[in-house]
C-alpha positions in Angstrom: -21.2 38.3 1.8 -18.1 36.7 3.1 -17.7 33.0 2.5 -15.2 32.5 5.4 -17.8 31.5 8.0 -19.4 28.9 5.8 -18.3 25.2 5.9 -15.9 24.3 3.2 -14.7 27.9 2.6 -11.9 29.9 4.0 -8.5 28.8 5.2 -7.5 25.3 5.9 -7.2 24.5 9.6 -4.7 21.6 9.3 -1.2 22.1 8.0 -1.2 18.7 6.2 -4.1 17.6 4.0 -5.6 14.2 4.6 -3.8 11.4 2.8 -5.6 9.9 -0.1 -5.7 6.1 -0.5 -3.3 6.4 -3.4 -0.8 8.3 -1.1 -1.0 5.5 1.5 -0.4 2.9 -1.2 2.5 4.8 -2.7 4.2 5.3 0.7 3.8 1.6 1.6 5.1 0.5 -1.7 8.0 2.9 -1.5 9.1 1.5 1.9 8.5 -2.2 1.2 10.3 -2.1 -2.2 13.5 -1.1 -0.3 13.6 -4.3 1.7 15.8 -7.2 0.7 13.6 -9.8 2.4 10.3 -8.8 0.7 9.1 -9.0 -2.9 6.2 -6.5 -3.2 3.9 -5.6 -6.1 0.8 -3.4 -6.6 -2.1 -5.7 -7.4 -4.7 -4.3 -9.9 -8.2 -5.5 -10.4 -11.0 -4.2 -12.6 -12.4 -4.3 -16.1 -11.2 -2.9 -19.4 -12.4 -3.2 -23.0 -10.5 -5.5 -25.3 -9.7 -4.4 -28.9 -13.2 -5.4 -30.1 -15.0 -3.5 -27.3 -15.9 -6.4 -25.0 -15.3 -5.8 -21.3 -12.6 -8.1 -19.8 -12.0 -8.5 -16.1 -8.5 -8.8 -14.6 -7.3 -9.6 -11.2 -9.2 -11.4 -8.5 -12.3 -9.6 -7.3 -11.7 -8.2 -3.8 -8.0 -8.8 -4.1 -5.7 -6.7 -1.8 -4.0 -3.5 -3.2 -0.5 -4.7 -2.3 0.8 -8.3 -2.5 4.1 -9.1 -0.7 6.1 -12.4 -0.6 8.1 -12.5 2.6 11.4 -14.5 3.0 12.7 -16.9 4.0 9.7 -19.2 3.5 7.8 -17.0 0.9 4.5 -16.6 2.6 2.1 -14.2 1.1 1.0 -10.9 2.7 -2.0 -9.1 1.2 -2.4 -5.4 2.3 -5.7 -3.7 1.6 -5.1 0.0 1.8 -7.9 2.2 3.1 -8.2 5.8 4.4 -8.6 6.0 8.2 -12.1 4.9 9.2 -13.0 3.2 5.9 -14.0 -0.5 6.0 -13.3 -3.4 3.6 -16.0 -4.5 1.2 -17.6 -7.9 1.6 -15.6 -9.2 -1.5 -12.4 -7.9 0.1 -13.2 -9.6 3.4 -13.9 -12.8 1.5 -10.6 -12.6 -0.4 -8.7 -12.0 2.9 -10.4 -14.9 4.6 -9.5 -17.2 1.7 -5.8 -16.2 1.8 -5.7 -16.7 5.6 -7.3 -20.1 5.4 -4.5 -21.1 3.0 -1.7 -20.0 5.4 -1.1 -16.5 4.1 -1.7 -13.2 5.7 -4.2 -10.5 4.8 -4.6 -7.2 6.5 -6.5 -3.9 6.1 -4.1 -1.0 6.7 -4.5 2.8 6.8 -0.9 3.9 7.3 2.7 3.0 6.7 3.5 1.9 10.3 0.6 -0.6 10.3 1.7 -2.1 7.0 5.3 -2.4 8.1 4.3 -4.0 11.4 2.3 -6.7 9.5 5.2 -7.5 7.1 7.7 -7.7 10.0 5.3 -10.0 11.9 5.2 -12.3 8.9 9.0 -12.2 8.6 9.4 -13.0 12.3 7.0 -16.0 11.9 8.8 -17.2 8.8 12.2 -17.0 10.6 10.7 -18.9 13.5 9.5 -21.7 11.1 12.8 -21.8 9.3 14.6 -22.2 12.7 12.1 -25.0 13.8 12.7 -26.8 10.4 16.5 -26.6 11.0 17.1 -24.4 8.0 18.8 -21.7 10.1 20.4 -21.5 13.5 19.3 -19.4 16.4 22.3 -17.1 15.8 21.3 -16.7 12.1 17.7 -16.0 13.1 18.9 -13.3 15.5 21.2 -11.7 12.9 18.5 -11.7 10.2 16.0 -10.2 12.6 18.4 -7.4 13.7 19.3 -6.7 10.0 15.6 -6.6 9.0 14.7 -4.1 11.8 17.5 -1.8 10.6 16.4 -2.1 7.0 12.8 -1.4 7.9 13.7 1.7 10.0 15.7 3.1 7.1 13.0 2.3 4.5 10.3 3.9 6.6 12.4 7.1 7.0 13.0 7.2 3.2 9.4 6.6 2.4 8.3 9.4 4.8 10.8 11.8 3.2 9.5 10.9 -0.3 5.9 11.6 0.9 6.9 15.0 2.2 8.4 15.8 -1.3 5.2 14.6 -3.0 3.0 16.8 -0.7 5.2 19.8 -1.5 4.9 19.2 -5.2 1.2 18.8 -4.9 0.8 22.1 -3.1 2.5 23.9 -6.0 0.6 22.2 -8.8 -2.3 24.1 -10.3 -5.6 22.4 -10.0 -6.6 20.8 -13.4 -10.0 21.4 -14.7 -12.0 18.4 -15.9 -12.3 18.3 -19.6 -15.3 17.0 -21.5 -15.1 13.3 -22.6 -13.2 12.8 -25.8 -11.2 16.0 -25.5 -7.6 15.6 -26.4 -5.6 17.4 -23.7 -2.3 17.1 -25.7 -3.8 18.9 -28.7 -4.5 22.0 -26.7 -8.3 21.7 -27.3 
């Protein structure tokens, strides 16, 4: 009996597979790390055993996947990456609310454009505050904004190109079989 007519079997209908959450994070990090006016890091949370076997937590529960510090004022932007259609957990929403009440920004994003728009919005607001405080002139603000837009366009292009390369490599990689727990892959067992 042919499996082609059954769901989940046969040829793929879309040319590009759905992006995984890790791909979305990688693409966003790849773009934002290229910007001179942003400091960005991957933020990890979870639990691991210490040397004596006790479980130790790290990171703030519900914390965003990506944390950025945006110049010139240094306001924080937290980006929670989700696949399209996925929602934040209650702990993630609570973390985001806490950051926002303290003057930072926290957003749930599902693509590169959305993340970049949020970072650029934070940069614009920071430039506006710096101008109002007399730290920069209107001409300096205009020049910085123009430069940031050019940087962002180039960074997004380069991140998209890197994602295409990752997708091509992934297509040519053989699927790895899951090994039983405790198996040493490197020993050839």
